[in-house]
Each structure stands twice: as C-alpha cells, then as structure tokens.
Phi, psi and omega in degrees: 000146175287133186295337179268353177293128178288124177234168185234123179314312191291357171253013185259143182283354174274350184271139172211171177251120183271201179293151180053039172050038182262139175292149183219143176203137180300339183249025185296340174280341182253342177246164179270097182264008188306312173227101184294339181267357181260138181292138174229159173295146177306326180303332181272339177233063192297338172276001183296140176219115183295142170290160167313132190286345184261014175297136181283135176307317181292327172295315178302315187276323192230343185275173184239004185277108175216153175179174181296322188230134177292139174302135197285334183200109175307331181291349174300351174294338180263002186290152176313307185298308175305312180304318181288335183286313180294325180298311189291332182263008184055035181260144175282182179310319184286342184097013171283126174256139189262116181298317188293329179245019180259100182294339171273347173044055177255039178288124177271182181294340182268358180092007182259187184259142178214134167222191185286351182261316188209173176223134162244128176239136176290162171310137176280110180258007184279191184285162185287334186293334184272078183299321183294315178292312177308321190268356176292144179290160173282329183217134172216132175262116189285322180302321184263335184089003182293130186230140174237133168234134186238164180252112178075313174205158196313131171070013171279123184035059187256150175233155181225166189260001177220155182265081185255155173279173178294323180290327177290320175296322171301314180305315177296317176304323182292322175298324175296320188293307175314317185292336179274327181282341179275000000 
C-alpha cells in the first residue's frame, strides 16, 4: 500500500467499538486513532489492514462474527456433510437442536447440540451484557480447536480461526457425524 494513500480506521480489521462506544485497536499506540473516522495517510496508520470488502454492515455494527480467516464458501450450507450433521443432531437450519424430539438429548444451554467432539450453537440474539454466551462459537471441533462464527445463520458473513480448505472442513464434519453415530 502506498504510504501516502489515505485509510480509515473504521475500515481496518483491527478496529472495533468497545464499551461506552469507544474506538479500540490493539495497535492504537502505533497508529493514529485520535479521530478514527477521519482519513489519515497509511504512513500514520502502519498497522492498517483492510477488512474484507464483503463484510456485512449489520455484522460490523451489531454482529459477533469475527475471526482470522473468512469462511471459504457460503454454499457449504447445502453440502451433504453439513446437511447430514444437522439432521443427525436433530438441528434446524439455524443450529437449534430440539430437546423434546432429540433422542440423544445433547442440547446445550444455548439451544444447540454438543458432545465430546463438537458443538453447534445458533447465532446469539441475546443481550450484549452476556459476554460469555456472545463469544461462544457457532461451530467448534474440540479435538482441533477449529472454530466457525457466523452472522445470523450458518456461513453468512462467517469467519474461522484456521485457514482450512473446503475438503478439510468437510473431513471435520464427517468426524463429527461419526461421533454422533458411535
């Protein structure tokens, strides 16, 4: 990036809004965060990293879907593996698992499914004060620590903590399916 190009903190992936609507950045001592909505030269904000251009404004302002890597393909919601995982856990499209018609009854406190290998949680619609629930991933593979967070429904504006290929993600889901069958 050209050192004289103007950039905005609000378009940087390191930027967030904290408590009391205060701007925050892990690099605020290295970048000029004085007026985060005002453009500054890249030379004045050396840690600037542009957000993915396809981040949804609602997720940016109100959502909790964040991570190091963008989820590779939203259409995986229609994959054989994801569909089978939802079906075998008696979960709906959003990740809600129903206790009353789930014969394995592994419904967690958030209404999702959990066993010793993985967790599926629906999107957190609750209040902002419940940070513990809000920060829980929507999907987690416990053995590897692989996490997916999505905005409102599976794989919409989704992020993950590891840079995995589609085939690697499907292999994890197949392992999760096997864990329910066994």
